[in-house]
N, C-alpha and C positions, 0 to 999 in steps of 0.2 A: 808508581815506577821510579826508581831511582837511577840517576846517571843518564848519559846520552842514549838515545834510541836510534836505531837505524831505520830509515824509511825505505822499504824494498820496492821493487817494481812487481805489481801483481797484475796477472793476465787473467781476464775474465772473458765471458762470452761477449764479444763485441765491443770491448773496452779494455783499456790499460790504466791502471793507477800507478803513478809514478812520482818520484820527488819533483818539486818545483825546480824550474830553471829560470835564468833571466830571459829566455826566449819566450816565456809565458807573460811577459809585461803586457802584450797586446790584449790577452784575456782580461787582465786586471783592468786595464783602461775601459774595455767594452763593459765589464761587470760594474764598474763605477758609474756608468751612465744609466743602469737599470734603476727603476724606481723602488725596487725592494731590496736587492742584494746588499747594498750599503747599510740598510736599516738593521740587518741581522748578522752582519760580518764586520770585519775591520777593513774591507775594500775601500780604498779612498775614492772620493767623488771629484777631486780636483782635476784628475787626468794628467797630472804632471808625471814625467818619467821618474823623478826623484821619489815621489810618494808611491808609485807603483813598484819601484825597485825596493823601497822599504818594506812594502807588503810582502814581497817574495822573501826577503831577508827574515821577516817575522815567521814565515812558514818554516824556514830552516831552523830557526831558533827553538821552535816548539819541540822538535826532536832532540836538538842539542842540549836543551834544558830539561829533558825527561818528562815534558808536560804532555806530550801526545804525538800523533802522527797526522801530518797534513799531506794530502796527495793531490796532484793535478790529475784530472780525468781527461784522458785522450781516447778518441775512437780508434779501435783496431790495433794501432801501432804506437809504441813508445816514442817515436820520432814525430808522430802527428801533433798538430797544433792542439794545445788543450782547449776544452770546451767548458770546464767546470772545476769544481773543488769538492773534495770529501775529506772528512777528518774523523779521527777516532781519539777520544780523550778518556783514558782510564781515570776512575775515581781514586783519589789518594787515600781515601778511607777504606776502599774495598777494591783492590786491584783486579778482582774477578768481574767487576762491573765497569761498563764504559758508556759514554754517550757518543753519538755521532750526529753529523749535520753535513749538509751538502748544498751546492748551488750549481745550476747549469745555465749557460747563457741562453737568452730568450729564444733565439732562433734555432737552438738545438733541443728545445723543450718538446715533449710529447713523442719523442722517438724511442723512449725507453732506456736512453743511456744512463740516467740517474739510477733507475732500478737495477740495472746490470751492475753498476758501480757499487751500489749499496749491498747487493747480494755477494759480490766479489769481496768486499771489505769484511762483511759478516763471516763468511767462510774462512777467511784468513785469520780474523780475530779469534774465532773459536778454536781453530786448529793450531795456529803458530804461536799465539801469545796467551793461551788459556783463558780467554775471556768466557765467561758463563752467561752473562746477561748484557745485552745491548739495548740502549734507549735512545729514542729520538723524540723531538717535540715538533708539533705542526699546528699552525694556527687553524681554526675550524673552517675558515673560508677557502683555505689553500687545497683545492681538490686535486691539483696536479701532484703536490707532495703527498697527499693521502694516498692517491693511486700508486705512487712510487713506493712508499712504505709497504703497502699491502702486497704489491708485486714481489717485493723482496721478502715476503713472509714475516713482516712485522705484524702484530696484533694490537689493536687499539685497546688500551687498558683503562682509560678514563679521561676526564676533562680536569685540568689544573687551572683553577681560576687565578687570573693576574699573576701567572707564574713566570713569564718571561718578559724582559724589556725588549721591545722592538722600537727602535728609534728612541723617542722620548717617552713612550707610553709603556705601561705594564699591560699585557695582553693575556687572554686565556689561550691555553694550548691543549691540544690532545697529547697524551703521552702514548707512545708506541713502544712495545718491547718485543724482543726476539730473544729466546733462550737456547742454549746449546744442550743437547741431550734430553 
């Protein structure tokens, strides 16, 4: 994708995906205390307001730089406090393919908001920006994310050995895909 992208507000069943705002700093602070989220994202662990603001600004820059779409996940209402993040990253070599990833705060996990957000993102990507194939990667031990992917109609396609860097290690991941049409 070339040029700046616009991050829309997407309304799904029981969730809203919206652009990040500085009001989401408390989510970033909470996510930085999670033992896993900072290993697979750029969420800062120091908890400072400055580093959390910088995280939000990076989310804005992804669209501005044409790299992809980063959404805050909120329950039900665009004005509600964000409880997670989901992104869509088109492949520069094949603009009909994209990868996605997400996180949800620990005390909001298990309620299905990540699966609803993932399904909402997929529907929008297929219809609005002509994505044909979406991919996501999940570590084999992460039963919650496996269930999330499968609830959102992603299909496990295989195991990629040592394919993703998680913290300081390269780890095996399952690749999940969902195709349009």
